[in-house]
N, C-alpha and C positions, 0 to 999 in steps of 0.2 A: 380846536382846528376849526376848519370852514373846508372845506376841495370844492374842485369845481363844478362837481353834481351834486353833490347838497341839494336839498330843499328846506328853503329859510321859513319858520314860522312864527310871523309875526303877529302878538296878539289884537285884535280890532282895537280895544283902547290906547291904542300908541300908532296904531295906522290913522285915529280918528282927530290926535296931538297935531298942534299945528309947530310948527317950527320951533317958538320960543316956547310952548313946554315942553317941547322934548328933551332941548336943551337943561332947562329946569331942570326935568328927570332925572339926565344925566351926574346932573351937578349935587343932587340929592344922593343916587345911588352911590355916587362915589364918595360923596362925607360919614356916608352908613358902613361903604366898605373901608374908610381911614379909622374909623372908633374899632370895629368890628379888629382888626389888625393890631390897633396901637396898644387893646386888651394883651395880644399872646406875645407878644413884643413886652410887655413889663415883664410879663410872666419869666422866660428866658433870661430876660435882665435880673429879676431875682437870686433864681440860681446858681449865678455866678460868685465866686467865689471873691471877687474884685466890684466896691460899688459903683455905679455911677449916676449923678443924678443930671435929669434932664428935664 
């Protein structure tokens, strides 16, 4: 959560990136997060008494 008095610290590498580079980085991070969450979901589904195939 961000409040109005918070100070944002943006790393220099991101300050130097162009808009296209930032968009690619956002997509890369999003895909990484999706992959990490997929494993957790599969673990939860494996513990269910009912088998779900997807």
